[in-house]
C-alpha positions in Angstrom: -4.5 56.7 8.2 -4.7 55.5 11.8 -7.0 52.5 12.2 -8.2 50.8 15.4 -8.8 47.1 15.2 -12.0 46.4 17.2 -13.5 43.1 18.2 -17.3 42.7 18.1 -18.5 39.7 20.1 -20.1 37.0 17.9 -23.0 35.1 19.4 -25.4 36.1 22.2 -23.8 39.6 22.6 -23.6 40.4 18.9 -27.0 42.0 18.3 -27.0 43.9 21.6 -23.5 45.2 20.8 -24.4 46.4 17.3 -27.5 48.1 18.6 -25.5 49.8 21.3 -23.0 51.1 18.7 -25.9 52.4 16.6 -27.2 54.4 19.5 -23.7 55.6 20.1 -23.3 56.9 16.5 -21.7 54.0 14.6 -23.5 51.8 12.1 -22.1 48.3 11.9 -23.4 46.0 9.1 -22.8 42.3 9.5 -22.8 39.8 6.6 -23.4 36.1 7.1 -20.5 35.5 4.6 -17.9 37.6 6.4 -16.2 37.9 9.8 -15.4 41.5 9.0 -18.4 43.8 9.5 -18.6 47.1 7.7 -18.6 50.2 9.8 -19.2 53.8 8.8 -15.9 55.0 10.4 -12.7 54.8 8.3 -10.7 54.8 11.6 -12.3 51.5 12.7 -11.8 47.9 11.4 -14.2 45.5 13.0 -13.8 41.7 13.4 -16.3 39.2 14.7 -14.8 37.1 17.5 -16.4 34.7 20.0 -16.7 36.4 23.4 -14.9 33.4 24.9 -11.8 34.1 22.8 -11.9 37.9 22.6 -9.5 38.7 25.5 -6.8 36.3 24.0 -6.8 38.2 20.7 -6.8 41.5 22.5 -3.9 40.5 24.8 -1.7 39.3 21.9 -2.4 42.4 19.9 -4.3 40.8 17.0 -7.1 43.3 18.1 -6.5 46.7 19.7 -9.7 46.5 21.7 -12.9 44.5 22.0 -16.1 43.8 23.9 -16.4 40.6 25.9 -17.6 39.3 29.3 -15.6 39.8 32.5 -16.0 36.1 33.0 -14.0 35.2 29.9 -11.3 37.7 30.7 -10.9 35.9 34.1 -11.2 32.5 32.5 -8.4 33.2 30.1 -6.3 35.0 32.7 -5.7 37.7 30.0 -3.5 40.7 30.8 -5.5 43.5 29.2 -6.7 47.0 30.2 -10.3 47.1 31.3 -11.4 50.4 29.9 -15.1 50.3 30.9 -17.7 48.1 32.5 -20.8 48.2 30.3 -24.0 47.1 31.9 -26.8 46.7 29.4 -30.2 47.5 31.0 -32.6 46.5 28.2 -30.9 43.8 26.2 -29.8 40.2 26.6 -26.4 41.4 27.8 -27.3 42.2 31.3 -25.2 41.3 34.3 -25.3 37.6 35.0 -24.1 35.2 37.7 -22.0 32.0 37.5 -23.4 29.7 40.1 -22.6 26.3 41.6 -25.6 24.1 40.9 -26.8 20.7 42.2 -29.9 18.6 41.8 -32.7 19.6 44.2 -32.5 16.3 46.1 -28.7 16.3 46.4 -27.1 15.9 49.8 -24.6 18.7 48.9 -25.5 21.8 50.9 -22.3 23.7 51.1 -19.3 24.2 48.8 -17.1 22.1 51.1 -19.4 19.1 50.4 -18.0 19.0 46.9 -14.7 17.5 48.1 -13.7 14.7 45.7 -16.7 15.3 43.5 -17.0 15.9 39.7 -18.1 19.3 38.3 -18.9 20.1 34.6 -18.7 23.7 33.3 -17.6 25.9 30.4 -15.7 28.1 32.9 -13.0 25.5 33.7 -10.0 27.5 34.6 -11.9 29.9 36.8 -13.7 27.1 38.6 -10.5 25.2 39.2 -8.9 28.3 40.7 -12.0 29.0 42.8 -11.9 25.6 44.5 -8.1 25.6 44.8 -8.1 28.9 46.6 -10.5 27.2 49.2 -8.4 24.1 49.3 -11.3 21.9 48.1 -10.2 19.1 45.8 -12.6 18.6 42.9 -12.5 17.1 39.4 -13.5 19.9 37.0 -14.2 19.0 33.3 -15.2 21.0 30.3 -18.8 20.9 29.2 -19.5 21.1 25.5 -23.1 22.1 26.1 -26.3 20.8 27.7 -24.6 21.4 31.0 -27.7 21.3 33.1 -28.6 17.9 31.7 -25.3 16.4 33.1 -26.3 17.0 36.7 -30.0 16.0 36.0 -28.9 12.7 34.5 -26.3 12.1 37.3 -23.3 12.4 35.0 -21.9 15.1 37.4 -22.2 15.9 41.1 -22.5 19.6 40.3 -22.2 22.1 37.5 -21.1 25.7 37.3 -23.5 27.5 35.0 -24.3 31.1 34.1 -27.8 32.5 34.9 -29.5 35.8 35.3 -32.5 35.0 37.5 -32.1 31.3 38.3 -35.7 30.6 37.2 -34.7 28.1 34.5 -32.5 26.2 36.9 -35.3 26.0 39.4 -37.8 24.9 36.7 -35.5 22.0 35.9 -35.3 20.8 39.5 -31.9 22.3 40.2 -30.7 24.2 43.3 -28.0 26.9 43.6 -25.5 26.2 46.3 -23.2 29.3 45.9 -22.6 32.3 43.6 -19.1 32.2 42.3 -18.9 35.3 40.0 -21.0 38.2 38.9 -20.1 39.1 35.3 -21.0 41.9 32.8 -19.8 43.1 29.4 -16.4 45.0 29.4 -14.6 47.1 26.9 -11.0 45.9 27.0 -7.8 47.1 25.3 -4.4 45.7 24.5 -1.8 47.3 26.8 0.5 48.4 24.0 -2.4 49.9 22.0 -3.7 51.7 25.1 -0.2 53.4 25.5 -0.4 54.7 21.9 -1.8 58.3 22.1 -4.1 58.1 19.1 -5.5 54.6 19.9 -6.0 55.5 23.5 -8.0 58.6 22.4 -10.0 56.6 19.9 -10.8 53.9 22.5 -11.7 56.7 25.0 -14.1 58.1 22.4 -15.8 54.8 22.0 -16.0 54.2 25.7 -17.6 57.7 26.3 -20.3 57.3 23.7 -21.1 53.7 24.6 -21.5 54.6 28.2 -23.6 57.6 27.2 -25.9 55.3 25.1 -26.3 52.9 28.1 -27.1 55.7 30.4 -29.8 56.9 28.1 -31.6 53.5 28.1 -34.8 53.7 30.1 -34.8 57.5 30.0 -36.8 59.9 27.9 -37.0 63.7 27.5 -40.1 65.7 28.3 -40.9 69.2 26.9 -43.9 71.3 27.9 -45.2 74.8 28.3 -46.6 76.3 31.5 -47.8 79.7 32.6 -45.9 81.8 35.1 -48.7 81.3 37.6 -48.4 77.5 37.4 -44.6 77.2 37.1 -43.7 76.8 40.7 -46.4 74.1 41.3 -45.2 72.2 38.2 -41.6 72.2 39.2 -42.5 70.8 42.6 -43.5 67.4 41.1 -41.0 67.3 38.2 -38.1 64.9 38.7 -34.8 65.6 36.8 -31.2 64.4 36.7 -30.0 67.8 37.9 -32.6 70.6 37.4 -35.1 71.3 34.6 -34.2 73.7 31.8 -36.6 76.7 31.8 -36.8 79.4 29.2 -39.2 82.3 28.5 -41.6 82.0 25.6 -41.3 85.1 23.3 -43.3 88.1 24.5 -45.5 86.1 26.9 -45.7 85.2 30.6 -45.3 81.5 29.7 -42.3 79.3 30.0 -40.9 76.2 28.2 -39.7 73.5 30.5 -37.5 70.5 29.5 -36.3 67.6 31.6 -34.7 64.1 31.2 -36.5 61.5 33.4 -36.9 57.8 33.8 -39.3 56.3 31.3 -41.0 54.3 34.1 -42.5 57.4 35.8 -43.9 59.0 32.6 -47.3 57.4 32.6 -48.0 58.5 36.1 -46.4 61.9 35.7 -48.0 63.3 32.6 -51.6 63.4 34.0 -50.2 65.2 37.1 -48.3 67.7 34.9 -51.5 68.4 32.9 -53.5 69.0 36.1 -50.8 71.5 37.2 -51.1 73.5 34.0 -48.7 72.0 31.6 -49.7 72.1 27.9 -48.1 70.9 24.7 -46.4 68.0 26.5 -43.9 66.2 24.2 -42.1 62.9 25.1 -39.0 62.0 23.0 -36.4 59.1 23.1 -32.8 59.7 24.0 -29.8 58.1 22.3 -27.1 59.3 24.6 -26.7 61.0 28.0 -23.2 62.2 28.6 
C-alpha cells in the first residue's frame, strides 16, 4: 500500500493543525507518549515534529510533506516545494510578523543605526542575511527564550521577535523599528516525493481539503422559505459568494432559498430577512467550501 509520510507541527501550531484536519475530514489522535499520532487514513503516517525543524526533515526525505511556518523554511534555507499557503483565520496560527525591536528610549531609529550592535533572536540565519543584504554589520546571537527581556535588561541593543499585533511589545516598553518578514503556515513537500504521481495526488488532496476548511472559517449557510411575492425583495438584500440557490416548494407558490455568507453579517441580516417575508430561517456551520 502507498503511504505518505506527513509531518504535524508540534507546539503552538499543533492543536490548530489537528482541528483543521478534522474539519477537512481526517481525525488525528495524539498521545503524550508517542510522536506518531494515529490518523483514520491508511494512506497517511503522521509524525510530530517541531515547526523549526520541519523543513529540514521534508528536504532530506524523512518526511514527504509537512506543515510549518514560512519563517522556518527561510531560516533553514530548505529546498522544498511550497504546495499551499495556509492562513488560519480563527486560530493561533494566523499570519505573524518578525520585527526588529528596541527599547522605547533607545537612540536607534532606523535599521542603519544598528551598525556594530548586538541583536538576539531565534531567527538567526534569516536575520544575518537580512542585514548582510543591506551591508549593515551586526552581531546576531541565538536566543534560547525570554528574548524580550534581553533588550529590556540591556543585554542586547535590539531583538528580532515574532508578533501578531505588537501590543505585548508596546506593553513592555518596546518599540518596533522595522518589519523584516510576514510569515504564515505553509504546506510543504519533498521535491522527489512531489514528482511521484501517487504522492503528488495525495498531497494535492490534502491541500485542496485544508484550503476548503480554511475558506469555510467565518462563514455559515442560511436556508429559508419565501413566497413568490416576496422573493425579489428578499434577493435584493441577500449577500452570497456567487448567487443564491432557489428552488420551488412542491405544489406551492413558495420558494426555498439557500446561501453561504459571512458569519459576521448574520445577526443584522436575519431580522431584515424576516421583515421581507422569510420564514423557517435556518443557520448552519460549514466545514469546507471548495
